[in-house]
C-alpha positions in Angstrom: 68.0 -3.7 12.2 69.3 -0.2 12.0 71.9 0.8 9.4 73.9 4.0 9.9 74.6 5.9 6.7 76.9 9.0 6.6 76.0 11.6 4.0 78.7 14.0 2.9 77.9 17.5 1.6 80.8 19.4 0.1 80.9 23.2 0.0 83.6 25.6 -1.3 84.8 28.1 1.3 85.9 30.6 -1.4 83.0 30.8 -3.8 80.3 28.8 -1.9 79.9 26.4 -4.9 78.7 22.9 -4.5 80.2 21.3 -7.7 83.4 19.4 -7.2 85.6 16.7 -8.7 87.2 13.9 -6.8 90.8 12.9 -7.5 93.2 10.6 -5.7 96.0 13.0 -6.7 94.4 15.7 -4.5 94.2 13.7 -1.3 96.2 15.3 1.5 95.9 15.6 5.3 93.9 18.8 4.9 91.8 17.3 2.0 91.2 13.6 2.9 88.4 13.1 0.3 90.3 14.7 -2.6 87.4 17.0 -3.4 88.3 20.2 -5.4 85.9 23.0 -6.5 85.5 23.0 -10.3 85.1 26.8 -10.4 88.0 28.1 -8.3 90.1 25.0 -7.6 89.9 25.4 -3.8 89.7 22.5 -1.4 86.1 21.7 -0.5 84.9 21.5 3.1 82.9 18.5 4.0 79.9 18.5 6.3 78.7 15.2 7.7 75.1 14.1 8.3 74.0 10.9 9.8 71.0 9.2 8.2 69.6 6.4 10.3 67.8 3.9 8.1 65.9 0.9 9.3 66.6 -2.1 7.1 64.2 -5.0 6.6 65.7 -8.5 6.3 
């Protein structure tokens, strides 16, 4: 059986940082994950990667 896992990588467009905080108060239509850069407080951009994993039952 194959299980599809989506991996999110966040990157700041302003300072190219990868450290962020998640908050439900920061969720908007432009920021659906609520991720904000801890350095410059910009909205983080998410990149998606699909990791196909075979699961044994």
